[in-house]
C-alpha positions, 0 to 999 in steps of 0.5 A: 499500500502507498504512503497515507496522506493527511489531507487535512494537513494545511500548507504553512499559513504565512506562505498561504497568505502571501500567495493570497496577497499576490493572487497566486493561491492556485499554485497550492490547489494540489496540496491535499493529494501531495505526499509529505516529501512532495509537500516539502518540495512545493514549499521550498519552491514557492519560498524561493519566489520573490512574490513582490518582484514577480507580481511587479514584473507580471503587472508591468509586462503583461499590462504595460502602457509603454508606447511600442516602437511603431514610430521608430527612426533610422539611425542617422549615418553621422552617428555611426563609426563606419569601417570605410571612414576610419583612418589608419591612423585612428585604428593604430591610436585606437588600438594602442589606447585599448591595449593600454587600458587592458594592460592597467587592468581596466577591461573585463569580459562578459559572455552570455552563455545560458543557452544549450545547443538544442537546435544544434542537435546537442543538449550540451551548453552551446559554448561546448559545440565543436563546429568542425574546424581542423583543430576541433576546437569548441566555441568556449576554447576559441574565445578562451584563446583570443583572450590569452592572445590579447593578454599577450599583446597587452603585456608586450605593449608595456615597457617591462611586459607586466603579466596581464589577466583579463577577468572573464565573467560567464553567465550560465543558466540553471540548465548549463551551469554545472556542465559549463564548469566541468567542461572548463575544469576538464580542459584546465580552463584552456590555459587561463588562470582559474581565478580569472574565470568567474561563473554565475547564473542568470535567474528564472521567472515563473511562466504565467497565464495571460491573466498573470497566474503562475503555471504549475509544471508538476503539482509541487513544482513551478514552471519556470523559464530563464529571464533572457540574456538581458537578466545578466543585469540583475544577476550581475547586481544580485551576485555582487559582481559589480561591486567586485569589478569596481574593487578590481578597478575595472572600468570597462565590460565587453559583453558578447554572446557564445554563439558567434565563432568569430567574435573578437572578444576583448577587442583593443580597437573597440576598446580604444574607440570607446576610451577615446569617445568617453561613451557609457555604452557602445555596440558593434554593428553590421550592415544588414545582408538583405531586407528579410534578414532575420536580425534586429536593427538599431533605431531611434525612438522618435527623431533624436530620441534614445537609441533602441533595438527593433526586432525583425518580427517588429519591423514593418515590411515596408520599413525593412525594404525602404531605401535611403535616397541619399546613400542608395542603401537600406534605410534600417540597415545597422544590425545588432550582433550582440557585441557591446561595450559598457562603462561599469558606471553605466551597467551599475546604474542601468541594473537598477533602472531596469529592476525599478521599471521591471518591463520584460518582453513577453514570449507566448509559448506552450509551457509544459504543465500538470495538464499537458502543454498549455498556452502560457507566457515567458518573460525575458529581458534582452541585453539591448534593453539597456541601450534605451537608458543610455545618454548616448550609444555609440555604434561601431561598424565592423565587417561581417566576414571578420567578426559575425559568424553566428552558429544557431541552426543545425547542419543542413539549414540555410544560414547561421550553421556550424558549416557557414561559421566554419567556412567564415573562419577558415576564409578569413584566415586564409586571407591573413595568410596570403596577406602575410606572404603565404601561398594556398594549395588546394585540390578542392575548390577554394570557396569550400575550404580554407586555413585555421590560425590558432588564436594564440598565434594571431588575434587579428592577423598579426604576427604571421609574416615570419611564419607564412612568408614564402611557404605553402599551405595545402588547404584545409589545414591548421597553423598552431601556435 
């Protein structure tokens, strides 16, 4: 016989009253049927909810009167640092300024790594994914080795070669945290110091109905979902890492996503530009490839208003195809590619402001529940939500073929796959080798192959002349450190 259940045992009175105060007492509707250990699990689960905060987020998100971005204006051409207008002198100056700031310990790197590789056919954290390079390196390893290379460049830029350590903050989720930590531990942090790699988790929020009622995934478990990559702001604040950065003397935070195989993490050029301009917030942008491309675009909230990002699903088709008569290019063309630079002061301020306003994006989904999949809402913030709070946002154009190789879809899809990302890396590095005086030998079409250069050897094509000049490379191949 099964264990007897005391149906008359009441839930803790204080918990019941708190739930009633916020209209969420339905979370206890299965209480009479639960076993004692299940009741304990339910009570612990419900007590972890910050009900006043959840209530504020639900009301501000579901019933917000915020004006939508329907009156968005295109970003003026003059507001963007375009690639073609940058002079060699500017590049050299910004690169030097960036290396100086890094050597002085003023930069931290922040990686958004809460997602699993589900769409890639893997249950592992996305950063563990191997996109098929000759070296077999994962996305995590590519970024780690770029950090190591920048550290070396920054140390070499000082008169005495003082060792440089760039703190790397990695935001995981409850679904990826343990696996991510073990992946780094098993690979000895890819040569980085253990102390400079700091893991922390993004938060979760309950999934709710359209009326704002919390959905139960099981009779004793709340249905939850990660709070979006914009949850990084509240997570940094809650974990005290913003205070820790300030104590370390960090002034700038370079933030990027894990799924860009070409991301120039800790980019001295971008950092130097931000140092010189004195901006609180900056973002790298690429030109939109075609009107229907599924990327968000930077806009202004009204003429002269704050900068924001309009998702591709929110951009009216007529605006997506609109042409600027002066330039002959797309009117809304500056794509958001999730590469940002923040001042630490701005990060601290915006974490407070986003928490105060508590307006999240709604994603209508089928939510797993005790009644099977039901219509519900996941509430998320996005990293770009911070831009609207900045007094100014500097947009810095980079070339897609040099810095943007997203890995979002499984091989076989038409765009943003491991195959497309791998080819972008191989072709870029092949151009580096040729520019450094090397020769390419091939038995397959060049458009389908190339060279992989270890990030430990070269960050952006530098340091290759001695290795490549006069030498021939049969592709595909790897040039290791």
